C-alpha positions, 0 to 999 in steps of 0.5 A: 904332095912331097914337101921339103921346107928349109929354115934356119938361115940368116945373117951371121958374122964370119966365125959364127954358127947356124943350124939349118933344118929341113922338115919333110912330109908326104914321103917315107923319110926313112927310105930316102937319103938326104942332101944339102946343096948351096947356090951362090949368086952366078954359080951352079948349085953345088953339093955340100953334104949327104946322109944315107938312109941306111946306116946314116953314112955321111959325105961332105964336100972338101970345103966344109969338112970339119966345119959342117955336120949333117944329121937326121931325125927320123922321128921328126922327119927332119934333116939338119945341117950344123954349120960352124966357123962360117966363112964369107964364101959359105954365103949362098941359098941352101937347099935340102933334097931327097933321093932314093939312091943310097949315096948321091952327090950330084943334083941330078940324082935327087928327086925332091927339093925344098925352096931354099933358105938364105945364108949370108956370112959377113966379113 
């Protein structure tokens, strides 16, 4: 059974950093593009970043460009999200997801999801 397990969330002050991880199992990680989404209370789940399985091309939502970096380690079947200069508006549950599409930026395009990890940024 496909599993995506996020970790690394927590409470951090504004301006701080966190590194999220997403451990993947039971599917061919190197054949799936991966993405990070986030959902704040009362809001829709929103795209954050994606990395393609061919070439490792990355895309980010505008609000995180220059602050967040998505990466993947095929040997460890793990996806990462390095988050720097965190702001209170980054507070949300962060989800990793997998898709067979080469590039996908909407939640409906993703096939598998993790359970999420909470990130809270205090002001």
